N, C-alpha and C positions, 0 to 999 in steps of 0.2 A: 504493500500500500504506500510505502514511503516515497517511491519513485514518482507516482502520479501526484501525490500530495505536494511534492516539491514544486511541480509545475504550477500548482494552484496556491502558491504561498500567500497570495493576497486575497484569498477567498473570503467573502463576507458570508459567514456560516449561517445557514438556516437551521436553527435548532428544532427539535421535535419534543413535545411535552406530552406525557401520557397521564390522563386523569380518569379515574373510575367514576362513572355516573350511574345513578339509580334511575330507572325509567319505568313508569307505571305500565304494567302489562308484560314486563320482561323479567323473568326469573334470573337473578344474577346480574352483575354489573355489565355495563357497556364500557369498554376501554376506548376513550376518546383521545386520539392523537392529534395535536394541533401543531401545524408547521408555522414557525414564526422566527424571522431573522432579527427581531428586535427593533426594526425601523418602521417608519410610517408607510402608507400605501404607495408613495412615490418610489419606493425602493422595494420591488417585489421579491418574494421568496424565490430562491433558485437553488439548484443542486450542484454543488461541487463535491469533491471526494469527502471532505469533512462533514458536509451537510448530509450526504448519503449515509455515512457512518452514524451520525446523530439520529437519523430516521431509523436505522437498523437497531440502535440501542433502545429507542422508544418502542419499537415493535417487540423487542425482547421483553420489556416491562409489561407490554400489553398482553402478550401470550402467557407470561408468568402468572398473571392475575386470574387465569382460567375464566375468561369472561364469556358472557352469552353472545357477544358480538364485538367486533372491532370497527371503529369508524375513524376516518381521517378527514380533517377540515383544515382551514387556513386562518391566518390573521385577518382582521377586518378588511374587506374589499379584495383580498388576494388569496387565492388558493396556492398556486405556484406557477412561475413563469418558465419553468423548464431548466435546462442545464445552465450552469454558470459558464458563459462563453468567454469571460475575461481571461481565463487561464489558458485558453487554446493556443495563443501565440507562443506560450512557453513550452508546449508539447513538442518534443524534439525527436521522438521515435514512435514507430508504429506500435511497439509493445505497450507504450503508455496509453495509446488510443484503445487497444484491446482491453487493457486493465480498467479503463474508465467505463467501457461498454459492459464488461462483465460485472463490475461492481453494481451498476444501476440495475441490471437484470436480477442479480442475487437479492438485492434489497426489495425491489418492487414486487417480484414474483412471490414473495412470502405472502402477500395479500391474495394472489391468485391461487396459490397452492394450499391455502389455509383450510383446515377442516372446520374452523370457526367462521361463521358468516362475516364477510367484510363489506363495509359501506364507504363510499366516498360522498361526503357532504360538501359539494363544490360551491362555496360561498362567494367566490369572486373570480377574477381573471385566472384562467387555466390554459397555458400554452405549452406546447412541446411536452417535456417531461411531466409537467403538471397534469396535462390531460391524460398522459400515459398512466399516472398513478390511479386515476379514476378507471381506466380501462382494465387495470389489474384487479380492481375490487369486484366483488360479485354483484353489487347493486350501487346505483348512482342517483343522488338527488342534486338538483341545481337550483340556486336562488334565481328568482325571476329577473333580477337586475344585473346578472353577470354580463359584463360588457364585451368580453373578448375570450373566445374559445377557439382553439385551432392547433394544427401541427404545421408550423411555418418552415420546418427544416429544409424542404426542397428548394425554397426560395434562397436560403442562405448558403446552400451547397452541401447540406448534410442529408441524412435520412432520419426519420423518427427511430431512434436507436435503442430505446429501452422498452421495447414491446409493441410500439405503435403500429408498425407495418404488419405484424403477425396477428395482433389481437383485433385491431380496428375492423378489417373486413369480416372477421368471424363474429363480431358483435353487432355491427350495423349493416353488414352486407357489402359486397365488393363495389357496387356502384356508388353508394354513399361514402365509402372509404376513399374512392378516387376523388370525389368532390372535396373531402376534408384534407386529404394528404397531398393531392397533386394540383387539382384545379384552383382551389382557393389560394394556396401559397403562390402559385405562378400568376395569379390575378392580383398583383401588387400586394401580396401578403394579406389578402382578405380574411377577416375573422367573422365568427358568427356569435349570436347571442343565445340565451337559454331557450327561447321559443323554437328557434331553428334547430338547436341541438336535440330538442324533443322530437321534432319532425324527422330528423335523420337517424334517430334511434340511440343517440348518445345518452340521453337522460331517461331514467325510469320515471322520474317525477320532477315537475317544476313547482317550487313552493315560494310563498311570499318571503321577501327579504327581511321584513321587520322582525319576525321571530323565526327565522329560517332554521336555526339549530334545534329549537324546541319542536318545530313541525317535522323536521327530518328524523328526530329521535322517535316521535310518535308514529311516523310512517314506518320506521324500521320495526317498531313493535308489532305493527299489523303484518308486516312481511314475515317476521319470525313466528307469528301466531297462525300463519297461513291464510289470513283474511285478504291479503293482497298477494297476487302472483304476477310479477312483472312479465310482460310479453317478451318472448325470445324468438325472433323471426327464424324461419327455416332458411338456411343459406343455400343459394343456388351455386353449386360448385361446377356446373357444366356450362351451358351456353351463356347464362347470365354473367358468370365470371369472365368468360372469353370476351363478351361485349364490353364489360367494364375495363378490362385491361387494354382492349383495342382503343377505347375512348381515351384512356390515360396516355397511351403512346402517341395518339394524335395530338393531344394537348401539349405534351412535351415537345414533339416535333414542331408544332405550330408556333409555340412560344419561344423555344430555345434552339431550334434546329438540331436538337440532341447534343448541344455543346455544354449543357449544364450537368456535370456528373452526378450531383446530388439528386436531381430530378429523375435521371435515367435509372439510378440505382434504387430509388424509392419504388418506381414502377416494377422493377424486377422482383423486389422483395414482396410487394403486394401480390404479384402473380404467384410467387412460391408459397404464399400463405394459404392457398387453397388446400394444401395437404395437412394443415394444422387441425387437430381435434382438441378442443379446449378441455376435454376430459382425459386427455392422454398426455402426461408430462413429457414423454419422449418426443412427441412431435413438436412440442414447444421448445424443447432443448435444441433441436435442429434449427428451428426458425430463429430463435434468439441468437444462436451461434452465427448464423448468416448475417444478422444485424450487427453483431460485434465485428465481424470481418469487414463489412461495408463501412462501419464507423471508423475503424482503424485506417482503412485506405483513404477515406475522405479527409480525416483530420490531418493527414500528411500531404494534402493536395494544395497547390497554389490557388485553385478555384475557390476552395473553402476560405482560405485566408483573405482572398479578394472579396468574397461575399461578406465576411465579418467586417472588413474595412468599409464596404459600402453601407452595411447596416449601421455602423458607427457614424458615418457621415450623415445619413438620413435622420438618425435619432439624436445626435449630439451637435455636430457642426451646423446643421441646418437650423437648429434652435438658437445658436449663438453666432450670427453671421459675422465673418471676419470683416473688419473695417467699419462696422456700423457705429455711428456716433452715440454718445451718451443718450439713453432713452429719455432722460429727464428733460431733454431739449425739445421733445416732440410736442406739437400743438394738438389740442383736441379737435376732432373732426365731428361736427354736429350737422353738417349738410354736405351733400355731394352733387356735383354737376357732371353730366356726361354729354360730350359733344359728338353727335352722330346717333342714329337710332337704328342702324343696320344690325345684322346678327351679332357681330362682336360687341358692339355697344350695348345691345339688349342683354347679352350674357353678363356683361360687366354690371349693368343695372341690377340684374337679379342677384348677383353675388353681393354687391354692396348693401342692398336693402335687407337681404336675408341675414347677413352677418353683422352689419353695423346697426341695423334698425334705426336709421336716420332718414330724413327726407332726401329723395333722389330725384333730380330733375333732368330729363332728356331734352335735347334740342336737335333739330336737323333743318334741312333747307325748305321743307314743306310740311303741312299739317298731316298729310296722309302717312308720311314716313314716321312722324312722331307717334301718331295713333297706333301704327303697326308695332313700333318698339314698346310702347306702354302695354299694348295688348299681349305681346309676347311674354312680358314679365308677369302680368296677371294670369295668363294661362299656365305658366310654370308654377306659380303659387297655388293655383287650383289643383295641379297634379300632386303637389306635396300634401294638400289637404285630403285629396282622394286616397292617398296612400296611408293616411292616418298620421302623418308626420307633423301636421299643423292642425290645431283646432280651428273651427270656423271663425272664432273671434280673432285668433292670431293671424289667420289668413286675411281677414278684412282689414286689420291694422296695417299689415304689410302693404296691401294694395293701396291703401290711402296715402302711404308715404311716397308712392311713385307717380309722378306727374310729368307733363311735357309742356314746353313753351317754345314758340317761334322766336321770342324776344330774349336775347342773352342777358338782358337786365334782370331776368328772374334769378340769375346766378349770384346776385349781390349778397345773398344770405348763405352762400356755401363757403366751406373752408378748404375744399379739395375738389378740383375740377380735372377730369381726365378726358383727353380727346381720343377718339377711335375713328378718325376719318381716313380718307384715301392716303396711301403711303407715298406722299409727294411733299417735298420740302416747302415749296411755295404755298401749297394749300394749308399745311400745318402752321406755318408762320403767320398766315393771314388769320387763321382761327385764333391763335394766341393773341395777336394784336387787337382783334375785336374784343376778346374776353377781358383784356387788361383795362378797357374803358369802363367795365362794369363791376369788377371784383375788388375786394380789399387788397392792399399791398402785400399782406401776409398769406393770402389764399394760395395754396400750392397749385401749380400748373403742372400736371403730369401728362406724359405722352406715352401711348401704347405702341410707339414705333418699334419695328422689329430690326431696324438696321441703320436708321438715319442719325446724324449727329445732333446730340442734345445741345451742345455748345452753339452750333450754327442756328438751331431752332430758336434759341433764346437771345441771339446776338442783338436784335433790334428792339428788344423790350426795355421798358423803364426799370423793370425788376427782374433781371435775368437770374438772380440768385434763388428765385422760388420755382425754377423749372427743373424737373427731374424726370428721368426715364422710368417707366413703370410697365415693363413688358410682360404681358400675360401670354400663356400658351393655350392653344385651342385643342379640345373644348375646355373652356374656362373653369367649369364646375369640377372637372376631373383632374387635370394636370396640376400638381402642387407647386411648380416652380414659378417664381416671379423674379425676373432680372431687374434690379434697381440700378439705374445708370446715373452716375454723377457727371454733370457738365463742368466745364472749367470754373464757372461762377456759382454753381449750386452750393448753398450754405448748409451748415450743419443742422440748423433747425428744420429746414426742408427735408434733408436726408433722414433725420431722426423721425419726422412725421411720416415719411414714406415707409420706413421700416416698421413703425408702430402700427400703421394702417395695414401693412402686409400681414402682420401677426394677427390683427383683429379679423382679417379676411381668411385666416387659417391657411395662409400660403407660406412656403419656405422661400425666403429671399436671399439672393446672392448679390453682393455689391460688384458692379462691373464698371470698368473704365469706358470712356466715351470713344470707342473705336468701332468702325463699321461692322455691323453684324453682331456686336457684343460677343457672347460666348456660343450659345447653342446654334444659332443660325449660321454663324461664321464657320463652325466646324462641319455642320451637316451640309452646307453649301459646298465646302471644299470636297467633302466625300462624294456628293452627287456629281460634282464636276469631274472627278477622276473616273467615275463609272461611265458618265456620258461621253467623256473623251475617249474611253476605250471603245465604246460603240461607234463613235464618229470615225475611229481608225479602222473599224471593220470587225470588231468582236461581236458575235451573236448576242442579241438582247438577253436571252435567258442565261447565257454564260456569265455575262457581266453582272446581271441582277442577282444571281445566286452566289456569286464568288465571295462576297464579304459577310456571309451569314455568321461566321465565328466572331466578328467584331461585337456581336451582342445587340445590334439594333433590333427593335421589336418588329420591324417590317422591312421588306427589301427596298432598295432605293427607288425603283420605279413604282412600287405600291405607295411609297411615301410621296412621290411626285404627283400621283393622281389625287392623293388626299389634300395636299397643300394647294394644288392647282399649278399647271405649267406656267401660267402668266405671272403668278406670285413668285414662283421659283426663279423665273427669268429676271424679274424686277430686282429681287434680292441679289441675284448674281451680278447684275449690272452695277448695283451699288458697291459691292465688294470689289468688282473689277476696276472701278474708278479709283478705289483706294489702294488696291494691291494688284496692279496689272501683271506683275511677274508671276503670280501664283493662281489668279482667278481669270480664266479665259471663257469667252462665250462659246457655246456649243451650237454649231450650225443646225444640228438635229433638233435641239430644244427650240431654237428660233423658228424653225419650220413647223414644229408642233403647235406653237403659240399662234403663228400666222394662220394656220389652218383651223384654229379653234378646237383642236382635239383635246379631250379631257385627260388623256394619258396614253401610255404605250400599249397596255394590255386590253384585250376584250375577252369576254367569258361566254362560252357556249357549251354544247354537249361534251366536247372533248376537253373541257377545263379551260385553264388560262393559256391564251395564245397571243402572239403579237397581232395587233390590229393590222390587217393587210394595207389599209390606207396609210398608216404610220410607217410601215416597212417601205412603202413606195416613196413617201415624201422625205424620209430621214436619209440624208446623204452619208454613205459609208465608204471608207477607204479600203485598201487591200492589205492592211497590216493588223490582222486579228491578234488578240492576246489570249493566253490560256487563263483559266480561272485562278490559278496560283499567281500568275503575273498581275492580274487585276487586284487580287488581295494584297500582294506585296506593295504595289504602287499606292494603294489606299492607306495601308498601314503607315507607309513612309510619309504620306501627305499629312496624316493625323499627327505624327510625331513632330514633323517640321512646324506645322501651324501652331501646335500647343506650345512648343518652345518659344516661338516668336511672340505669342500672346503673353506668356509669362514674362518675357523680357520687356514687353511693352507695359507691363503692369495692368493688364486688363482685369485680372483677378489677383488675389493675394497669394494663392498657392495652387499647385496641381490638384489638391483636394477639391477646390471650388470648381475646377473644370469637370471633374468626375461627378460632383453633386449636380451640376447643371444638366449633364447628359442623362443621369439616372432619373432626376425629377422632371426634367423638361421633355424627355423623349423615351423614358422607360428602357434605357440601356441596361444590359444584364448585370445583375449582382455578381454573377460568377466571374465577370471580368473586372469588377470593382469600378464600373463606369468604363474607362478606357486606358488610363495611364498604367495601372497594374498589368493589363494585358500587353501593352507596348513594351513594358519592362520585361515581362515573362518571355516574350517572343524574341527578345534581343533587338527589337526595332529601335528603341530609344537610344541605345548606345551606338547602333549602326549609323543613325542619322545625326544624332547630337553629341555623341561621344560620352554621354552620361545617362544614368537612369533618372526618371522623374521622382521616384520614391526610394528611400533607403531600403536595402534588403531586410525583409522581415516585417516591413510596415503593412504590406498587402500580399505577402508571399511567405513560403516556408523559410 
């Protein structure tokens, strides 16, 4: 045990305390084991080696009391958040990984193998190993206010390694297991609540949170008396299992192109679990041993270390943005103005009114557009009410806050105005000049530009210091990234207000320098440029489009092109070409696509995705095709070169912010840590720049 304990030297130990409880209707005591790390709910219980040993000792005490039942619960609001991952970077051998896997299995399965009935009283958040504790128990109750349940390991680059892959499909069925262990993690780490857990078969009972422990003990008494017999579904080990695994494989291929080892191994383990018989310990031995081997392999993989690095960025760095001014400088926002009433502006209006709950005024060039924008917001509020997420009163209050006006004088009472008009410098400068006639000197003027200079936009204003870039990603409600761009004269109060507003909108903000394309669009445009250049030279469309899958982009370049729109991509490319003509070149093929008003490269028919014949005819191609490996290599090198230049320019504070933008703005893969760990791992960083972006061990073994 000492070897693995050394790696987890800084473990915050979750202790386990056994208390004997008398329950009406139960002969003999119930041994109640409570998991508690001694900290408040913001620091969840987790399992490192010492925590597992503490749990083991508490179970010793529980069994020694010869109880009628054993129950496990957690501290207020928290059951357990799974393995303590902070020690993983210190694991230096596969043997340590095996030791960790075996220890978790040894302790948890005491609940499964027990001749004494075991219960999990899941009173709060239960993720990963926390959920696995419940799966090992014979019966499970969940509090109705549990906010987060799931097995997120596949997203991080691991497998549910303490029984999850073997028990889950044999408890809830293979299809529901795929949803919980594969589909949800790869859907940006989606978690479920207690009601959904009951539908999927995780919960035997969902009970009120106010007196959850008392209700759970009373429910346990009825189970022990035979008055309640929880349903146990018949598991389909034939066609149903085949269908579930086929779905899992399709999800992993679609989301990761099978480049995420944790997800691939999770599916393989779920498939193997069909031979497990919960009443036969020997079959569990084999299944748990397979989990141990997978865990040991993955703990020593660069992809896992990159995944943990990405998880840390999203959960820590994103909450403390590098370079943000003192939040005490932020001004209060009590009213918001939005210039434009198109789809982007309407999405912004919905976000601002829903999260800030302050008056929001839309303006545009005619009343019809304004009415359409306000109508969009009202319809979205109605949808939330229809789903039960807003009461009728709350919905009416939000609707009343959203109005429209043709006269920009209506913006006099706003503190924060954002424009979402056509991506043209002259148009945006004209809008800001008009606004300045009506708003207070301290009202923030924000622009949703995706590539234009904030400094130039503010140059002719009386108060250029209150202009800031506030670049959202589409769809606004879904993507969490917000690039906040500081112009040459943007002052700290404006910047602080922008960051405070981003936080209120529940967005993750990254401070960017005022360089064309900022971070995300600059890098993705460079990537698209390399792929389109390869096609211009004669590379077949499908070869170029599929070549860069291992970079971890959530969709292929030409699929992304269709989503963004060729005209928008061309316009952004022209902006970057004007600033960096040596690295951003125009694509004759893209220009032809835009001129012909084609929506994209692909068309879809009975034979699946194929190149639109009209696009093939109009896109000029040379006679120097590249192989897929050559396209991948040139794209990697372009990424490495552009990121180094951006860091030298001071566009962001560090490489970590580049990765954060790619993960949050476009869903780049956790298994690559965004992009810089991948470029380091493949040797591209050193080949292009002579040095790595990150120190060895930061996002690698």
